[in-house]
C-alpha positions in Angstrom: -12.4 -26.9 2.1 -14.7 -23.9 3.8 -12.6 -22.4 6.6 -14.4 -22.0 9.6 -14.8 -18.7 11.4 -15.3 -18.0 15.1 -18.7 -17.0 15.8 -17.3 -13.2 17.3 -14.8 -12.8 14.4 -18.5 -13.4 11.9 -20.2 -11.4 13.8 -17.6 -8.5 13.9 -16.8 -9.1 10.1 -19.6 -10.1 8.0 -22.8 -8.0 8.8 -20.4 -4.8 8.8 -18.9 -5.2 5.1 -21.5 -2.2 4.7 -23.5 -0.2 6.6 -21.2 0.2 9.2 -22.2 2.5 12.2 -22.1 6.7 11.1 -22.4 7.9 14.6 -20.2 9.2 16.8 -19.4 6.1 19.2 -20.1 3.3 16.4 -17.8 0.4 18.2 -20.4 1.0 21.3 -23.3 0.3 18.6 -21.9 -2.7 17.3 -21.1 -4.1 20.7 -24.2 -3.5 22.3 -26.2 -6.4 20.7 -23.6 -8.5 21.4 -23.1 -7.7 25.4 -19.7 -5.9 25.1 -18.5 -2.6 25.6 -16.7 -0.2 23.3 -12.9 -1.4 24.4 -13.7 -5.0 23.9 -14.6 -4.5 20.5 -12.0 -2.4 19.7 -9.5 -5.1 21.0 -11.4 -8.0 19.1 -10.9 -5.8 16.1 -7.5 -4.9 16.4 -6.4 -8.8 16.8 -8.2 -9.4 13.5 -6.2 -6.6 11.9 -2.4 -7.8 13.6 -4.1 -11.3 12.3 -4.3 -10.0 8.7 -8.4 -10.7 8.9 -9.1 -7.0 8.6 -7.2 -4.6 6.3 -9.4 -1.5 7.2 -12.9 -0.2 8.2 -13.4 2.5 5.6 -15.2 3.5 2.2 -15.0 1.9 -0.9 -15.3 4.4 -3.5 -17.2 4.1 -6.6 -15.3 3.7 -10.0 -15.2 7.7 -11.3 -15.2 9.3 -7.5 -12.0 10.5 -8.2 -8.2 9.5 -8.4 -6.6 7.2 -11.3 -6.5 3.3 -11.3 -5.2 1.0 -13.9 -4.7 -2.8 -14.4 -1.2 -3.5 -15.7 0.2 -6.6 -17.1 3.8 -8.0 -17.6 5.2 -10.8 -19.3 8.2 -11.9 -16.8 11.2 -14.7 -17.8 10.3 -16.9 -14.9 13.5 -17.3 -13.7 13.2 -13.1 -13.0 9.4 -13.0 -11.6 10.4 -13.1 -7.9 12.6 -10.0 -8.8 10.5 -8.0 -11.1 7.3 -8.7 -8.6 9.5 -6.8 -5.5 10.7 -4.1 -7.8 6.6 -3.6 -8.7 5.2 -3.8 -5.1 8.1 -1.2 -4.1 6.2 1.4 -5.5 3.9 2.9 -3.0 1.2 3.4 -6.0 0.7 -0.2 -6.3 -1.9 -1.8 -4.0 -2.7 -5.2 -6.0 0.4 -7.6 -7.4 -0.2 -11.0 -8.5 0.9 -14.0 -10.5 -1.4 -15.3 -12.8 -1.4 -19.0 -15.0 -0.4 -17.4 -18.5 2.8 -15.8 -20.4 1.7 -12.4 -19.2 2.4 -13.8 -15.7 2.4 -10.5 -13.7 -0.5 -8.7 -13.1 -1.0 -5.3 -10.6 -3.5 -2.5 -10.1 -1.7 1.2 -10.5 -3.4 4.1 -8.3 -2.8 7.7 -8.0 -4.1 11.0 -7.6 -4.2 11.5 -11.4 -3.4 9.3 -15.0 0.2 11.3 -15.0 1.3 10.5 -11.8 -0.3 6.4 -12.8 1.6 6.7 -16.4 4.6 8.4 -14.5 5.1 5.1 -11.8 4.6 2.7 -15.1 7.2 4.1 -16.4 9.6 4.3 -13.7 8.7 0.3 -13.4 9.6 -0.1 -17.1 13.1 1.6 -17.3 13.3 -0.2 -12.9 13.2 -3.9 -14.9 13.8 -3.3 -18.7 10.2 -4.8 -19.5 7.2 -3.9 -21.1 3.7 -3.0 -19.3 1.1 -3.4 -20.8 -2.2 -0.7 -20.0 -5.4 -2.2 -19.5 -7.8 1.1 -18.7 -11.5 0.6 -17.5 -13.9 1.7 -20.4 -17.0 0.7 -18.2 -17.5 -1.2 -15.1 -20.6 -3.5 -14.8 -19.9 -4.8 -11.4 -17.1 -4.1 -8.6 -18.0 -5.5 -5.2 -15.3 -7.5 -3.2 -17.7 -7.6 -0.1 -17.5 -11.2 0.8 -20.0 -13.7 2.7 -17.5 -15.2 5.0 -20.4 -17.8 5.8 -20.2 -19.0 2.3 -17.8 -20.5 -0.5 -18.1 -17.7 -2.7 -20.1 -14.6 -2.8 -23.6 -14.6 -2.7 -24.5 -10.9 -3.9 -25.4 -9.9 -7.7 -26.6 -6.7 -9.7 -24.8 -3.6 -11.4 -21.9 -1.2 -10.1 -22.6 2.5 -9.9 -20.8 4.3 -12.3 -19.9 7.9 -10.8 -19.9 10.8 -13.9 -18.6 13.4 -11.2 -15.8 13.1 -9.0 -15.3 14.4 -5.9 -15.0 18.4 -5.2 -11.2 19.2 -4.3 -12.7 20.4 -1.1 -13.6 16.9 0.3 -10.6 14.9 -1.0 -9.0 15.4 2.3 -11.8 13.0 4.0 -11.9 10.8 1.1 -7.7 10.6 1.6 -8.8 9.2 5.0 -11.9 7.4 4.3 -9.8 5.0 1.7 -7.0 4.5 4.6 -9.4 3.3 7.3 -10.8 4.5 10.5 -8.6 4.6 13.8 -9.0 1.8 16.3 -10.1 4.8 18.6 -13.4 4.7 20.4 -14.6 8.1 18.4 -13.2 7.8 15.1 -14.9 10.1 13.5 -13.8 12.8 16.1 -10.4 11.4 14.8 -11.1 13.0 11.5 -12.6 15.3 12.5 -9.6 16.7 14.4 -7.1 16.4 11.8 -9.4 18.4 8.9 -10.4 21.0 10.8 -14.3 20.3 10.9 -16.7 20.2 13.1 -18.0 15.9 13.2 -20.9 16.6 12.2 -20.4 17.8 9.0 -17.6 14.5 8.8 -20.3 12.5 9.2 -23.0 14.3 6.8 -20.9 13.9 4.0 -20.2 10.5 4.3 -24.1 9.7 4.2 -24.3 12.0 1.3 -21.5 9.6 -0.8 -23.5 6.6 0.4 -26.4 8.1 -1.1 -25.3 9.3 -3.8 -23.6 5.8 -4.3 -19.9 8.0 -4.9 -19.1 5.1 -1.8 -19.9 1.9 -3.1 -20.0 0.8 0.8 -18.5 2.2 4.0 -17.5 -1.0 6.5 -15.1 -3.5 7.2 -12.6 -4.6 4.4 -11.7 -8.4 4.7 -8.4 -9.6 3.5 -10.0 -12.2 1.5 -6.8 -14.8 1.3 -6.5 -14.9 5.4 -10.1 -16.0 5.3 -10.1 -18.7 3.6 -10.8 -16.9 -0.4 -7.3 -18.5 -1.7 -9.0 -19.5 -5.4 -9.1 -16.4 -7.3 -9.8 -16.5 -11.3 -9.8 -14.0 -14.1 -11.9 -14.5 -17.0 -11.5 -12.7 -20.1 -13.7 -12.4 -23.1 -13.1 -11.1 -27.2 -16.5 -9.9 -27.5 -17.4 -8.2 -30.7 -18.3 -4.1 -29.5 -21.5 -3.9 -30.0 -22.2 -6.8 -27.9 -19.7 -5.9 -24.8 -22.4 -4.3 -22.8 -25.3 -7.1 -23.2 -23.1 -9.7 -21.7 -21.0 -7.5 -19.3 -24.5 -6.7 -18.1 -25.7 -10.0 -17.9 -22.3 -10.9 -15.7 -23.2 -8.4 -13.0 -26.0 -10.5 -12.6 -24.2 -13.7 -11.9 -23.9 -14.3 -8.3 -20.6 -15.3 -7.2 -18.8 -12.5 -9.6 -17.5 -10.4 -7.8 -15.8 -8.1 -11.0 -16.9 -7.4 -14.2 -15.8 -4.4 -16.9 -14.5 -3.9 -20.3 -11.4 -2.9 -20.6 -9.1 -1.5 -23.9 -7.5 -3.8 -26.3 -4.4 -3.5 -26.5 -1.5 -5.1 -28.6 -1.7 -8.3 -29.2 -3.7 -8.7 -26.0 -7.2 -8.8 -27.8 -8.9 -9.2 -24.6 -12.4 -6.8 -23.7 -14.7 -8.4 -21.1 -13.3 -9.2 -17.6 -14.8 -11.4 -15.1 -13.4 -12.1 -11.5 -14.8 -15.0 -9.3 -13.3 -15.4 -6.0 -13.6 -18.8 -4.0 -12.5 -21.1 -1.1 -11.5 -23.9 -4.1 -10.8 -24.2 -7.7 -13.7 -26.5 -8.3 -16.3 -24.2 -7.1 -14.5 -21.3 -9.0 -14.6 -23.3 -12.4 -18.4 -24.0 -11.6 -19.1 -20.3 -11.4 -17.3 -19.1 -14.3 -19.1 -21.5 -16.3 -22.6 -20.7 -15.3 -22.0 -16.7 -15.9 -19.9 -17.8 -19.3 -23.4 -20.1 -19.9 -25.9 -17.1 -18.5 -23.8 -13.9 -21.1 -23.7 -15.8 -24.2 -19.9 -16.0 -24.1 -19.6 -19.1 -24.5 -18.2 -19.4 -28.5 -16.4 -16.3 -27.6 -12.5 -16.7 -27.9 -11.7 -16.2 -23.8 -9.1 -17.1 -21.1 -9.1 -17.8 -17.4 -6.7 -17.1 -15.5 -6.3 -18.3 -12.1 -3.9 -16.4 -9.2 -1.1 -18.6 -7.9 1.3 -16.2 -5.6 0.4 -12.5 -4.1 2.8 -10.7 -3.7 1.2 -7.5 -2.6 -2.4 -6.3 -1.8 -3.4 -3.2 0.0 -6.1 -0.9 -0.3 -6.1 2.2 -3.1 -4.6 5.3 -2.9 -6.5 7.7 -5.4 -7.1 10.5 -2.7 -3.9 10.4 -0.8 -1.7 13.0 -2.4 1.9 11.0 -3.4 4.7 11.0 -1.2 7.2 13.2 -2.3 10.2 11.5 -4.0 12.7 10.2 -2.1 15.8 9.2 -2.7 16.5 5.8 -0.9 20.0 4.5 -0.3 21.0 1.4 -2.2 20.8 -2.0 0.0 24.6 -2.3 1.3 25.0 -5.7 -1.0 24.5 -3.4 -4.1 27.2 -0.6 -2.9 31.2 -0.9 -3.7 32.8 -0.5 -1.0 34.9 2.6 -0.9 37.9 4.3 1.4 38.0 7.7 3.2 40.6 9.7 2.4 41.7 11.1 5.9 40.9 15.2 4.3 37.5 13.5 3.9 37.4 12.5 7.3 38.5 16.3 8.5 35.3 17.1 6.7 33.2 14.8 8.4 34.6 14.9 11.8 34.6 18.8 11.5 30.7 18.9 10.7 29.6 16.5 13.1 30.2 19.6 15.3 27.9 21.9 13.7 27.1 23.6 10.9 28.4 27.4 10.7 25.0 29.8 10.5 26.4 32.6 8.7 26.3 33.9 5.2 28.8 31.8 3.7 28.5 28.8 5.9 30.8 26.6 3.3 33.6 29.4 3.2 33.9 29.4 6.9 33.8 25.9 7.1 37.0 25.5 4.4 38.7 28.1 6.4 38.8 26.5 9.9 40.7 23.4 7.3 42.8 25.3 5.5 40.7 24.8 1.9 38.6 26.7 -0.4 34.9 27.0 -0.3 35.0 25.5 -3.7 36.8 22.3 -2.3 34.6 22.5 0.5 31.5 22.1 -2.0 32.8 19.9 -4.3 33.7 17.1 -1.8 30.6 17.3 -0.4 29.1 16.6 -3.8 31.4 14.0 -4.0 30.7 12.2 -0.5 26.6 12.2 -1.6 27.5 10.5 -4.8 29.5 8.3 -2.9 26.9 6.9 -0.8 29.5 8.3 2.0 26.9 11.0 3.1 23.1 9.5 2.8 22.2 13.5 2.6 23.1 17.1 3.8 21.3 18.8 6.4 19.7 19.1 9.7 19.1 16.3 11.8 16.3 17.3 14.1 14.8 15.9 17.6 11.4 15.0 15.9 9.5 14.4 19.3 10.4 17.8 20.5 8.2 19.0 16.8 5.7 16.8 17.5 6.0 14.0 15.4 7.6 10.1 16.6 10.1 7.3 15.8 8.4 4.3 16.4 10.7 0.7 16.3 9.1 -1.9 14.9 9.6 -6.1 13.8 8.2 -8.0 11.5 8.6 -12.1 11.5 9.2 -12.8 7.8 9.3 -15.7 6.0 12.9 -16.6 4.5 10.6 -16.6 1.1 9.0 -13.6 1.0 11.8 -11.3 2.6 12.8 -9.7 -0.2 9.4 -9.1 -1.9 8.5 -7.8 2.2 11.5 -5.9 2.0 10.7 -3.9 -1.2 7.3 -3.1 0.5 8.5 -2.0 3.6 11.0 0.5 1.8 8.6 1.8 -0.5 6.9 3.5 2.6 8.5 7.0 2.5 7.9 7.1 6.6 10.5 4.1 6.9 13.6 5.9 8.1 15.8 2.8 8.3 15.1 -1.1 7.9 17.6 -3.7 8.7 17.8 -7.8 8.6 19.0 -8.9 12.2 19.2 -12.5 13.5 16.0 -13.5 15.2 12.5 -14.7 14.2 11.6 -11.1 14.4 14.3 -10.4 11.7 13.2 -7.3 10.0 13.6 -4.0 12.0 12.9 -0.8 10.6 12.0 3.2 12.3 9.3 4.5 10.7 9.1 8.5 11.7 6.0 10.5 11.1 4.8 14.1 12.0 2.7 12.7 15.0 1.9 9.5 17.3 -1.5 9.1 15.0 -0.1 9.2 11.6 3.0 7.0 12.9 0.5 4.1 13.6 -1.3 5.0 10.2 2.0 4.3 8.7 2.3 1.2 10.4 -1.3 0.0 9.7 -0.6 0.7 6.0 2.6 -1.3 5.9 1.0 -4.7 7.9 -2.0 -3.7 5.6 0.9 -4.3 2.6 2.5 -7.2 3.7 0.1 -9.2 5.2 2.2 -10.0 8.3 1.8 -8.6 11.8 3.7 -5.5 12.6 4.9 -5.8 16.5 5.3 -1.5 17.3 7.5 -0.5 20.4 7.0 3.2 20.7 9.6 5.1 22.9 8.5 5.3 26.2 11.2 7.5 27.6 14.2 8.6 26.3 17.9 8.7 28.0 20.7 9.1 25.6 21.0 9.3 21.6 24.2 10.3 20.1 24.4 9.7 16.0 27.8 11.0 16.2 30.4 8.4 14.6 34.1 9.4 14.3 35.2 9.4 10.8 38.8 9.9 11.8 40.5 6.5 13.2 40.7 7.0 17.4 44.3 4.7 17.0 47.3 4.4 15.3 45.9 2.1 13.0 45.3 2.8 8.9 41.8 4.4 8.5 39.2 3.2 6.1 35.1 3.2 5.8 33.1 1.3 4.3 30.2 3.2 2.5 27.1 2.3 4.7 
């Protein structure tokens, strides 16, 4: 059944999936024929993003433009599927993660700044899950276009995709990182990018225009979340085609309206399929009809083939091919995965003493030991042990981020119970997330975002919302009255002392 979109939603989403205005005040230009000012347009786009229909407004880079991307697949025992999917989704470099109808049932896309980064990500997943990952690199694209006609049951567009042979220059990659994340929803968004890059805004706009003219960027504009807009039937059809026929068949698939993706991929192991075709639609019957038409048009009826419909979407977010990888974060284990440990009175004395401040002298550990009657070596050894036990999450300064120009933002999500573990893993994968708790309320997931600036904090919140497909309620601090994180480790009464590893 076709989902009917409100007229204003259609007017702001459908025509602007391509050719988004490249001018100082794009939202004013969009609103002018609708009788809306920029603030009203921005408010509506913000609502669409909060509801999950709008992923971002930005660039979709052509294959070959830079960075690395790889389709991967796993055969996961059904009883482990949700747990393994949560592990896969927890990696920031994974931007799509789906269950499909096949023994090879978990399919995801891994992206990063280079092939080595993606390979490390896949190796990590193999170690964490104990399962092999099939790597399915793309050899040639024929069509890659996930723009949707929201008035129809399927995409009506067709045609070949440009394949960029020369990647972006290194000096262009900071702008590319911003463009793949998406425009900030402010009246002059390109000025915001220019300020971040310390470039004239004219240089930013000229570069974007050049990328479009050279087809380095396939399209610049609204990127929708197709599931939320009713395109819930997603089929990947794969074919085993003789090498000398692949190009002709792939080019024929690209000419069929309704085919959103078509490309050649490497065969691997027992997976002998090398030509892929994707069709997105509002219902399975219409998708099957398009697949059948595409098979006939491309002369693929007699080729070995399989159609894998998606069953569950575990994660869908934008690719990060140009964003520098976040430094490896040492994540504390969830509380239920830790063994409870008891602090000795000596360790409690050490922690309480260091709460008061760390001596700024040439040999600080010796100074601490002298005050406690310990040796320097004993102080260092006990700190190493407390870090290993998880009693100490880290050893270093605790600073006031707002005074350094940054921002802490408390945020919350109402997570459906059946999705909690998956959403939890995705939220925890963001390096900006400093704390994450479950609480007894309809808003049952509460976390803190910490970033170097308010703009980057908002960007992280937008990306988390995009990744989980749920509205993130942000509660930025308006005024600070009291902050004290010094928790006494020594008992304050005569009762025996004991503390869990929190």
